[in-house]
C-alpha positions in Angstrom: 100.8 106.3 107.5 98.4 108.8 107.2 97.8 110.6 104.4 98.6 114.3 106.4 102.1 112.6 106.6 102.8 111.5 102.9 103.5 113.9 100.2 103.4 114.9 96.4 105.7 113.4 94.3 105.8 114.1 90.1 107.1 110.8 88.3 108.0 111.1 85.0 108.0 107.8 83.0 109.5 106.9 79.0 106.7 104.3 78.0 108.1 102.5 74.8 104.4 101.5 73.5 101.5 103.8 72.9 101.2 107.3 71.1 101.6 108.9 74.6 105.7 107.9 74.8 106.1 110.0 78.1 104.1 110.6 81.1 104.0 112.1 84.0 102.0 111.2 87.2 101.4 113.1 90.7 101.0 110.9 93.3 101.0 110.9 97.1 103.5 108.7 98.8 106.1 108.4 101.6 108.9 108.6 99.8 111.2 108.6 96.4 110.9 104.6 96.1 107.2 104.5 97.2 105.9 107.0 94.5 108.2 104.4 91.7 106.6 101.4 93.4 103.1 103.0 92.7 103.8 103.7 89.4 105.5 101.0 87.5 102.6 98.7 89.3 100.2 100.9 87.0 102.6 100.9 83.9 104.6 97.7 84.8 107.0 97.9 80.9 107.8 101.8 81.5 111.1 103.3 82.5 111.3 105.8 85.1 112.8 109.1 84.0 112.7 111.1 87.3 111.1 111.4 90.4 110.8 114.7 92.3 109.1 115.8 95.2 106.4 118.9 95.1 108.8 121.2 97.7 108.7 119.7 101.2 105.2 121.2 102.6 102.6 118.1 103.3 100.3 117.0 101.1 97.1 117.9 102.6 97.9 121.5 100.8 96.1 120.2 98.0 92.7 120.2 99.7 
């Protein structure tokens, strides 16, 4: 899928190990599940707290 069709999602995680237990990521994704999968690949031990779409704007607004 083209990056122009993707949206920006904010994913907040709780990580049980480390100094920063709460982490927030901003990712390009197609939907909520895709956003969560992209972040969980990087932090496999983390537990998701929240996922939200930053509006209905297309991802190109960040350029």
